[in-house]
N, C-alpha and C positions, 0 to 999 in steps of 0.2 A: 569599465564597459557597460551599457546602456542598447539594450536591444528595442528599434522599435519598427512596428511593420504594418499600420494601418493608420489612416487619419484621426482619430482620437490622440491616437498615441504621441502623435508629431507634437499634438496641443500640450497634452499632459508632459511633454519631456521637456518642454520650453523651459518652466520656471526652473525647474530642476537643475538640467544644463545650465543654467546660468548661476546658480548658486551652487553648484559645484566648480563652473570655470570660476570661481574668485581665488580658489586654494588648490585645486586639484586638478590634474589629466585625465580627461574623459576622452573615451575612444564612442563613437555611438555607431553602431550595426544598422545598418537597412534590410529588413531582411527582405523585401519585395516582395510580400505579401499583397499588398494593393503597389501594382507597379503600373497604373494609370499617371502618365505626367500631372492629369491636374486635382490627383488626387494623393499626390507627394510632393516633387521635387519645390513645387510651387509653396508648399508651409513652412520649408527649410529657410528659404529666399524672406519671405515676410516677417517671421517669428526669429529672425536673425539667432538664427541658432548653427553652430559647426556642421559642416555637409558632413555626410557618412563617411568614418574612414574605412569601412567596409558595407558593400551592396552584396548581397546574395543572391540577387535573381530569383527566388522562389515562384513567383507568381500564383496563378490561378489554379486550382484541383481540386480534390476529395480532400475532408479533413485528415485522412490519413496521409496523403498523399502531402500535403502541405507542411503538418508537423515534422513527419519522417525526413523532409525535405530542409528544413529548420535546425534538427538534430544534426543531422548529416553535414550542413556546411559550415554550422556554428561551432560545432565541436571543436576541429582542427584553430580556428583562430583563438579561442578563450584557452584552449590547450598551449599554444604560443604563448600567447601576450600574459597569461597568468593575471589575470586581475586581481586586485584586493577584493571585488566587490560586483558581480553580475546584477545591473538592476534592472527589472521588467514591471510592464504597464500593462494594465486592464487583464482583458482576458479572451486575449485572440489564441489564435493555433500558433503566433510568434512567442506568445509570452508562456503558452505550456514548453511549447519547443524548448524554448531559452532557460524554463526551470529543470528539466529534463538533464540539459548538459550541465546545467550548475550541479545540478547534485550527484550526478556521474561522475564528474572530476573534483568534486569537493571544494568547489568554490562559493565563498557565503552568497545567498543568492538573497537578495531585497525584492520586494512584490511591491510598488507603489498601487495603492486601490485594490486592495486586502481586505478580504471581510465580506463582500456582496453577494448575496444570494438571494436569487429570486423564487426556489423552492421548485424548480420545474427540471428535474434532470433530462428532461428531453431537448432542452436547449443546448447547443455543443457548449457556446459562451458559459454557462451552470459548469459544466463538468472542468472548462478549463479553467475556473475560478478555485474550484475547489482543489483539484489537484494540483496549479500551483500553489497554493496556500498550504497546504502537507508538507511541498517540496520545497518550502523556502524557509532561510533563517531569519529573515527580517521581513515582518506583517504593518504597512504603515496604513493604516487604517482612516476612510476618511469621515466617519461618522461614528455616533454612540451607539448606533444597531449594528453596524459593522465588526466592534469590539464584541458586542455580544454574541453576535455570529461565532465569532474565533473562539470565544470562551467555551461557549456550547461544545465545540469539536474539541476542547483541549488543547487549542493553541494558543491562549493567553499570554502565556510567558512569552511569548516572540512577536508580542502584537503592540505596538505604540497609536493612541490617537494622534494624529498630524493633522486633521482638516485635509480639504479636499483641494489638487493642486488646479483643477480646472476653475477654480475660484482665484486663485492666484493669476493664472493666465486670462480671466476674464476681467480682470480688475484692470489689468496693465490694457487689453485689447478696446475695452468700450471708451478708453480714452483715446483712441488714435482711429478706430476705425471709419467713424461717421466725418473723422478730415480726411481720409483717403481716398474715399470714394462716396459716389452718390448712387447706390444700386439702384435705390427704389426707383428713380425718374430714370435711368438707364431702362429699367423694364418697363417702365408707363404704369405705375402701380403708383397710389397716393399712401403716404405716410399715414399710418394708424387706421389704416381702412383695410389691405390685404391680409390674408393668411399665407405663413411660409410651411411649406409640408416637406419633408425628407419620406422616403419609404423604400427601404434596402434590405431587412430582413428576409431571409429565406421563405420564413411561415408565411408573410406576406405578397413576396414579391413572387415567388414559385408555384401559387396557389391562383389560377385562374378566376375562384369565385371570389376572393378574399380582395384581388388585386381592381377585380370591376367593381366590386363594392365602393371599397375606397376611393376608387377616381370617380364612381358618379356620386359618391357624397361631396366630393370637393367640388365638382362642377356644380352642386345646387347652393354652395357658400355664397353670400354676399359680398362685396366688395373684392373679389377676387381673389386667386391663388397662386404663387410662386411656388414652382415645385425644380430644385435643381435635380437631374435627373442622373442619380447612379447608373454605371455602368449595366448591373445588373438588371437593373428595373427597366432601363431603354430596352433591355433584350426582352424582357419578359411581357412589356408591352408590345412589344412589334410581332412576338410569336403569339399571343394571344388573341391580336389582332384588335387591340384598345390604342395602338398610339394615335389617331387619327382622332379619336374621341376626343383623349388627351389633351393632343396638341390644339384642338378646336376652343376645349371648356378650361383649360389651364394657359397660365403661362411657364412653359417651358424652358427652363434654362440649361446650361452646360454647368458641369459640378464648378463651385464658385471655391476660393483661397480664403484663407480663416477669417481676414478683416473684411474680406466682402458679406461673407455669412454673417460674423457678427452686427455688419450694418443693417443688412437685411433683416436679422432679428429683431433688432433695433427699433426698426422703424414699422413691424409687424404689429396688428390689434392683439393677433394669438397665434401659436402656433401647432402644427398636426404633426407628429411624427409616431416613428417606431422606430427610434434610436435612443438609447438611453444617455447618453453625451448629452444630444440638444435636449431631453426633457431637462437636465438639469441649466443648462444654459438659458433656456426659457426660462427657469424658475429664477437665477442669477438677476438676469435682466427684466424683474417682474412682469413675464409676458407670460396671459394662461396658457396651459398646454392641453392637448386633447391627444391622447395616445393610441395609438392600432395596437394594444396589446392588451390581454386578460391580465399581465400581473409586471412588477416593475422591481428591479434592483433598489431605485430611488423612491423608498416608500416615504420617505420624508416631505415628497413633492405633493402625494397624495393625500396623506395627514393632514398637511398645511392647509388643503383647499385650492393649490394653484394646478394641479396635473388629474384628468380624468380617464379612466382608463376603460374605454371605448371597445377594443377588439376591432372585427373589422364591420360591425352592425353599420348599415349603410344611417337608419335612420337616429343613433345613438350617435354616430358622427356628427351628422347634419347640427340635431338638438344640442350635444355639448358646443359645438364652435357658434352655433346659435345666441347663444346664453351664455358663452364664456365671460365670467365678471367673478374674479377671485376676491379673499378678504383684505378689508382696509389695509390689515398687516401683517408682514412675513415674516417667519420666525429666519433664524442664522443658525442652520444646522452644519451648516459645511467649512466652520471657520472663521478663521479674521482675513484671509490671504496670504498669512505666513507657512502655510504647508511647506512649501518647497526648504526654507530654511530649517525646520524640525528635522525634515528627513537626512539632510546634509548634517548637522548633528547629531544623531543617530549612527549615521554611516560611521563617522568620524570616531565615534567612541567606542565602535564594535571590534575588537581583534576580527582580520581575516582567518578564514578557515586555512587552515595546514591540511596535507595529506598523511593519510595514515595507513 
């Protein structure tokens, strides 16, 4: 049984679900943590993975409300289905809820993308990562740094370095994205000239000063900026009186499907974001990235010179996007595109948990 609930998890689940489907029966559970049609259903269609067997309809709410709703609604499903393994992805409230359910019901819990640490405990995602790792039986680490983090926390014996499943997904997506859609032309921007931006984290979207600085910085960037607007960010722009200025200065578009996003990313000269997943996707497609945060879980992108951490400093954002020029060479810290196969192989070699 695999649990997903937010856009990046749909992408991560795709290669694993395909690999599992070759020899196993997978039951996919969509918690509904992201319930907007544009942020959920379209991804299942595009990625050609099975529709969810169960939808929990958790919806929005506080962290406590979402996590407790996942636990309350997922537990009966897991109890009835009695799966061999409960597969979780990333660092959302859905992930933590799934880890609690699996641990309480003595089901083998596998955490894909284990071992990531930003070092900032005020981030809800950081708490979700740490607690999920400590409640899981199988920890699938995407990088050497993630393995080292788990070793330091005494979890090395549960850990396997498998590579990054998002890289698996990107290798597939980049081959078909440009054939499927020409979104750059649709939005009236020139390939290789515009910046692709995303903003959604509460630290930025819910702070009027930070959000205003980000919008002002993007408005000053040459070549234009395409910004798919997350529902949280749309509400914030309207609430803080920034919507008209953003609409006048940027190309605001509705949330796009995964393939459309990859096509937009492929055509951009640079990326500006506060998303961990988008930082990596930019790296995979060799696009310089400017990140509206002071830290990142994906330190490899910064160490390699492909990602600049600028917070919400208007001048730093403008300068970083103006001078975006990554090194001529790029390392390969995220594996070889076969992470999903290694994950399935490890699951197959693990005895299911038994109740005590």
